[in-house]
C-alpha positions, 0 to 999 in steps of 0.5 A, a space after each residue: 555352505 558346510 562341507 558335507 565330508 567330514 575330516 579327523 586329523 590324528 597327531 602324537 605328541 609326548 613330552 611338553 608342549 612347544 612354544 609354537 603349540 599355542 599357534 598350532 591350536 589357535 589355527 585349528 580353532 579356525 577350522 571347526 569342520 575339521 577334528 584334530 585328536 591329539 594322543 599324549 601323555 602331556 596333561 597341561 591344560 591347554 588355554 582356550 582348547 577349541 571344541 574340535 581339539 580332543 586330548 586323549 591321554 594315553 602312555 606310550 607304553 599303553 600305545 605300544 602295547 595296543 599297537 602291537 596286539 592290533 599288529 600281531 608282533 611286538 613293535 619297538 619305540 624306543 623314543 616319541 619320534 620314532 611314532 613318525 614311522 607309524 603314522 601310515 597306519 594310525 587309521 588301523 591303529 587308532 580306529 576307534 578314533 576315526 569311526 564314523 569320519 569319512 577322511 582321516 589324516 596323520 598331522 604334526 604341530 609344528 604347523 600354523 593352519 590357513 583354511 584347509 576347507 579352502 583347499 580341500 574341498 568335498 569335490 576333491 575329497 569326493 574322488 580322491 582316496 589320498 591327499 596330499 599337501 605338496 606335489 612331488 612327495 606325501 606329506 608326513 606333517 598333513 596327509 589325508 586318507 579315505 577312512 576305509 579298509 584298504 586305506 587304512 592298511 594300505 601301509 601293509 603294501 609296503 613289503 618292509 612294513 614289519 622291519 620298519 615297525 620293528 626296528 628302533 631306527 627310524 626310516 622316514 617311513 611315511 614319507 619316501 625313506 629320505 629319498 625327497 630329493 630324488 622323487 622331487 626330481 620326478 624319478 620314479 619308485 622303481 628308479 629309487 633304491 632305499 633301505 626300506 620302501 617307503 609309503 611313496 614308493 607304495 603310492 606311486 606303485 598304486 597309482 600306476 596300477 589304478 588301484 587308488 586316486 591320489 591327488 597332489 598339489 602344491 598348498 604349503 610353505 616351509 623353510 623361512 621365507 618371511 612374508 606371512 600373515 595370518 588373518 583370522 584364520 586365513 594365511 596370505 604369502 606375499 599379500 597375493 597367495 593363500 596357503 593351506 598351512 605353514 610348515 615350521 620344520 626350519 622356523 622353528 629352530 631359527 625363530 627367536 621364541 616370544 612370550 604368549 598370553 593368555 589371548 592370541 591375536 587375530 592377526 599376526 605375521 611371520 617373518 623370517 626369524 619371528 612371529 609379530 603380533 602388532 602390524 607396526 613391528 612386523 619386518 617381513 
């Protein structure tokens, strides 16, 4: 049965697409009930781009101009990676893209998706306002917000959001202000002193006061564990555990990129330092 609750994911990317981009696009194609918007200045043709992926051409300076107008103050973005700090505001800044969708999310392209809807079901979406795919802190590479005025402006609950948006420094505002370990240890927002009040601080405070309903569970893998198989949109770890996505944040630095043809394989395996397209080559 097709899901009734709609999801749109927004990603900003500036510059050439990296070697792993075809894997990201290929995995998006196997999630046809999720819509992906990629805001970029890259007009390079995307081979086999699926219908659920839309490329939105915007120069970085145009994004800065529009965001400053919507926020009511001049923002500072001197390099594209700084946009990570703005992820919690994407629903506010790109409201025209997500109009009509029940949920919006911010995401990255250094991920390979499994079946998103296996984990993010209508039953979960009906109940919760914010959905994270790991249990200890909110995930900048994939996080879903209910598309309403409160959640789209949730970033404004941070006392420091204007500081974050007007300073060129990267603060990891979308996650924990670099306090991942402290949150993973189970500490509360009022025990964790950081330079700025991150979105994880905001979320814990909002949950504590019953202002939002927050779902979090471990549905992903990062690091370089190997032993993963992607099979026609299903991502399996150790031949036992299905996962929602693999985050390539460390793998992409260690992996030896391979030449990718125009036709992506329906089955591939992910080792500790390589992606194998032939089952006989897999050393996981």
